[in-house]
MARROLO-355211 format. One record per residue (C-alpha): residue in one letter; chain; x, y, z; residue number from 1. Coordinates in steps of 0.02 Angstrom, whole numbers, plus 50000, padded with zeros to 5 digits. Each point is the difference from the previous one (the first is absolute). Layout:
  r  c      x      y      z    k
  a  A      X      Y      Z  NUM
...
% end
This chain:
  r  c      x      y      z    k
  m  A  50419  50028  49346    1
  p  A  50077  50177  49918    2
  k  A  49899  50091  50154    3
  l  A  50042  49895  50136    4
  i  A  50205  50007  49974    5
  g  A  50019  50123  49867    6
  v  A  49992  50014  49803    7
  s  A  50207  50018  50029    8
  r  A  50009  49819  50076    9
  m  A  49851  49927  49880   10
  t  A  50090  50051  49846   11
  d  A  50185  49920  50068   12
  m  A  49911  49836  50040   13
  m  A  49895  49996  49826   14
  l  A  50186  50026  49907   15
  t  A  50117  49934  50116   16
  g  A  49889  49843  50043   17
  r  A  50088  50049  50190   18
  v  A  49905  49893  50145   19
  y  A  50006  50069  50175   20
  m  A  50027  49876  50131   21
  a  A  49895  50004  50141   22
  e  A  50071  50123  50118   23
  e  A  50034  50124  49874   24
  g  A  49811  49989  49938   25
  y  A  49947  50046  50169   26
  q  A  50103  50162  50012   27
  i  A  49949  50048  49815   28
  g  A  49820  49977  50049   29
  l  A  49939  49830  49921   30
  s  A  49951  49919  50150   31
  q  A  49930  50086  50158   32
  y  A  50076  49843  50124   33
  l  A  50152  49901  49997   34
  e  A  50004  49847  50076   35
  e  A  50117  49846  50050   36
  t  A  50021  49856  49886   37
  g  A  49858  49896  50026   38
  k  A  49896  50119  50135   39
  g  A  49904  50072  49836   40
  m  A  49844  49917  50030   41
  e  A  49990  50007  50175   42
  k  A  50017  50209  49967   43
  a  A  49862  49983  49847   44
  e  A  49884  49898  50138   45
  e  A  50047  50133  50128   46
  l  A  49931  50153  49877   47
  a  A  49867  49875  49947   48
  e  A  49941  50011  50171   49
  k  A  49997  50175  50029   50
  v  A  49922  50044  49829   51
  s  A  49877  49904  50055   52
  q  A  49938  50080  50145   53
  n  A  49966  50163  49901   54
  a  A  49801  50003  49940   55
  p  A  49980  49945  49819   56
  m  A  49967  50161  49914   57
  t  A  50143  50061  50077   58
  n  A  50113  49885  49928   59
  f  A  49906  50031  49818   60
  a  A  50005  50171  50000   61
  l  A  50203  49997  50045   62
  t  A  50037  49885  49869   63
  n  A  49879  50041  49851   64
  i  A  49980  50190  50038   65
  l  A  50168  50047  50055   66
  p  A  50072  49971  49853   67
  r  A  49878  50073  49883   68
  i  A  50028  50161  50132   69
  v  A  50201  50004  49978   70
  d  A  49966  49978  49800   71
  g  A  49857  50148  49980   72
  g  A  50005  50164  50000   73
  h  A  50020  50118  50158   74
  d  A  49800  50027  49968   75
  v  A  49985  49817  49973   76
  g  A  50094  49938  50150   77
  l  A  49891  50111  50120   78
  m  A  49844  49938  49929   79
  m  A  50043  49821  50028   80
  e  A  50083  50034  50161   81
  s  A  49861  50059  50042   82
  m  A  49873  49856  49940   83
  a  A  50110  49869  50076   84
  g  A  50004  50086  50170   85
  a  A  49800  50029  49981   86
  i  A  50009  49815  49947   87
  a  A  50095  49917  50128   88
  q  A  49928  50101  50159   89
  d  A  49809  49945  49940   90
  a  A  50058  49814  50009   91
  p  A  49916  49898  50156   92
  e  A  50160  49970  50075   93
  a  A  50063  50160  49982   94
  k  A  49857  50072  50102   95
  q  A  50047  49857  50135   96
  r  A  50185  50052  50022   97
  l  A  49934  50174  50020   98
  r  A  49861  49982  50134   99
  d  A  50133  49875  50101  100
  f  A  50124  50127  50003  101
  l  A  49887  50142  50063  102
  e  A  49926  49884  50118  103
  g  A  50181  49960  50067  104
  r  A  50015  49804  49937  105
  a  A  50099  50038  49844  106
  k  A  50161  49894  50004  107
  k  A  50175  50097  49991  108
  v  A  50076  50021  49830  109
  g  A  50094  49817  49977  110
  e  A  49908  49928  50161  111
  k  A  49922  49835  49955  112
% end
């Protein structure tokens, strides 16, 4: 959390018990989306649909390796980034998407 919102905000929350309301939390980076009351599940399903269209190794790399890139030193981060790219690019789904792109069959970003 301190990396997400900063040490001073985290310290304030821990020392005072401060609670951020949805809009204020969104503004300081506690969430990436702000939805109307009752619309959260709809947004979650929309995001899940988008994520499910990614190659599985890409999702794996992003969720497991990206945090380690951020936490590691510069050299470790560069190595992990290279490894993640190599793993994701070697996945059969990624190779098929590249073929589709090169042969003009690829969907545009955001197109279903």
